[in-house]
C-alpha positions, 0 to 999 in steps of 0.5 A: 500500500502506498502511504505518505504523510503531510506535515500535519500527520494526516495519512495520504492513503489510497483509501483516503484519497481515491474517489474524492473530488479535488478542490484547488485553493480558489474553490474550484472542483478541478478533478477526481482522484482515481489512483496513486502511483510513483513517478520516475523520481519515486515521488507519489502522485495522484492520477486524476480524471475530469468530467468531459462534455459527454458527462463522463470521467476521462483520465488525463495525462496531468497528475498532482503531487501529494505535497500539494494537498492541504487538507483531506475531508469530504474533498481533497483541498489543494494548497494552490490553484491547479489548472487541468486542460479540458478535454474537448468532445471532438477529441474523444470521438471519431466521426466518419464523414458520410457521402451525403455531403458529396452525393446529395447536395450537388455542390461541386468544388472548383475544377482546379481542386480536382486536377488530373495529375499528368506527369510528363516523362520521356517516352523512353525510360531506362529500365535500370532507373531507381523505381523508388526515386521515380515514384518520389519525384512523381509524389513531389510534383503531385503535392506542389503543382496542384496546390499552387494552381488551386489555392487562389480560386478556393479562397474566393469560392469557399464561403459561397460553397459553404452557404450553398451546401448548408442551404441545400442540406437544411432544405432537404432536412425539412422536405424529407419525410423519411426519418432515417434519411433525415437523420443522415442529413442532420449528421451531414449538417453537424459535420459541416458545422464542425468543419466550417467554424467561421460559419457556425454562428450563421448556421445557428442563427438561421436555424433559430430563425427557421423555427419562427413559423406556425408549422409545428413540424418545422419547429420540431426539426429545428429542435432536433438539429439544435439538440444534436449540435448541443451534444457536441458543440455546447460552447458554440451553441451558447451564442444563441442561449438567450434567443433559445430561451425566448423561443422556449417561453413562446413555444405553444406545443407542450412536448416541444417546449419540454424538449427545448427546456431539456436542451437548455437545462443541460447547457445552463448546468454546464456553462454557468459563467457564460450565462450569468453576466450583466446581459442576463441580469438585464434580460431577467429585468426586461422579462420578469418586470418590464415585460419588454418581450414575452407579453403574451406568456404568463409570468407563472409559465415563465417562472416554472420554465426557469425553475426547470432550466436553471435547476442546477445553475445557482448563479442564475437562480441568484439573479432571478431571485434578486429580480423578484426581491428588488420588485418586492422592495419597490412595490411592497403591496403590489408584488404578491406574485413575486413573493409567491414565486419565492416559495419555489426556492430554498430558504438558503438560496434566497438568503444567499441572493439577498446577501449578494444582490441587496444592500444590508440596510434593506434586509429588514424591510424585505423580511417585514414587508406585508407580502412576505409575512402574509404569504410565507410562514414564520419558519420560512422567514426565520430560516432566512433571517437566521442566515442573514444574522450569521452573515452580519455576525461573521460566523464562518463555521456556521455559514459554511455548514449551511452553504457548503453542502447545499451550494458547494464550496465555490458559492460558499467562498463567494459569500465568505469573501463578501462577508470578510470584505464587508467588516475586516476594515472595521476590525483593523480600524480598532486594532491596526494589526492582528495575527491571522490565527486571532482573526480566524477566531474572530470569525469562528473559523476552525478550518482557516478558510479565511486565510486564502480569502484574505490573500485573494482580497488583498491580491485583487486590491479589494481591501486596504490591508497587507500581510506581514511576517513577524517572528515567524507569525503571520499578521494582517495589518493596515499598509504603511502607505495609502496604496494597496499592497499585494500580499506576495509583495509585502515586506514585514512592517518596520517598527518606528524608532522611538 
C-alpha cells in the first residue's frame, strides 16, 4: 500500500484519497482522484480524471503531487490553484464523414481542386532507373503543382460553397419525410458545422430563425438539429442561449417546449459563467418586470420554465431571485406574485441572493414587508433571517455548514469573501494589526478558510490591508502607505524608532 504523510500527520492513503473530488485553493472542483502511483523520481502522485462534455470521467495525462494537498475531508483541498486542460468532445470521438455531403447536395468544388495529375516523362525510360526515386519525384510534383494552381480560386469560392451546401442540406432536412434519411442529413449538417467554424454562428442563427413559423413540424426539426449540435458543440451553441430561451417561453406545443427546456437545462448546468453576466441580469429585468418581450406568456409559465432550466445553475437562480426581491422592495403591496414565486426556492438560496444582490440596510424591510409575512410562514422567514444574522455576525463555521453542502464550496467562498470584505476594515480600524490565527477566531473559523480569502482580497486590491511576517507569525495589518499592497509583495512592517 502506498502511504505518505503531510506535515500535519494526516495519512495520504489510497483509501483516503481515491474517489474524492479535488478542490484547488480558489474553490474550484478541478478533478477526481482515481489512483496513486510513483513517478520516475519515486515521488507519489495522484492520477486524476475530469468530467468531459459527454458527462463522463476521462483520465488525463496531468497528475498532482501529494505535497500539494492541504487538507483531506469530504474533498481533497489543494494548497494552490491547479489548472487541468479540458478535454474537448471532438477529441474523444471519431466521426466518419458520410457521402451525403458529396452525393446529395450537388455542390461541386472548383475544377482546379480536382486536377488530373499528368506527369510528363520521356517516352523512353531506362529500365535500370531507381523505381523508388521515380515514384518520389512523381509524389513531389503531385503535392506542389496542384496546390499552387488551386489555392487562389478556393479562397474566393469557399464561403459561397459553404452557404450553398448548408442551404441545400437544411432544405432537404425539412422536405424529407423519411426519418432515417433525415437523420443522415442532420449528421451531414453537424459535420459541416464542425468543419466550417467561421460559419457556425450563421448556421445557428438561421436555424433559430427557421423555427419562427406556425408549422409545428418545422419547429420540431429545428429542435432536433439544435439538440444534436448541443451534444457536441455546447460552447458554440451558447451564442444563441438567450434567443433559445425566448423561443422556449413562446413555444405553444407542450412536448416541444419540454424538449427545448431539456436542451437548455443541460447547457445552463454546464456553462454557468457564460450565462450569468450583466446581459442576463438585464434580460431577467426586461422579462420578469418590464415585460419588454414575452407579453403574451404568463409570468407563472415563465417562472416554472426557469425553475426547470436553471435547476442546477445557482448563479442564475441568484439573479432571478434578486429580480423578484428588488420588485418586492419597490412595490411592497403590489408584488404578491413575486413573493409567491419565492416559495419555489430554498430558504438558503434566497438568503444567499439577498446577501449578494441587496444592500444590508434593506434586509429588514424585505423580511417585514406585508407580502412576505402574509404569504410565507414564520419558519420560512426565520430560516432566512437566521442566515442573514450569521452573515452580519461573521460566523464562518456556521455559514459554511449551511452553504457548503447545499451550494458547494465555490458559492460558499463567494459569500465568505463578501462577508470578510464587508467588516475586516472595521476590525483593523480598532486594532491596526492582528495575527491571522486571532482573526480566524474572530470569525469562528476552525478550518482557516479565511486565510486564502484574505490573500485573494488583498491580491485583487479589494481591501486596504497587507500581510506581514513577524517572528515567524503571520499578521494582517493596515499598509504603511495609502496604496494597496499585494500580499506576495509585502515586506514585514518596520517598527518606528522611538
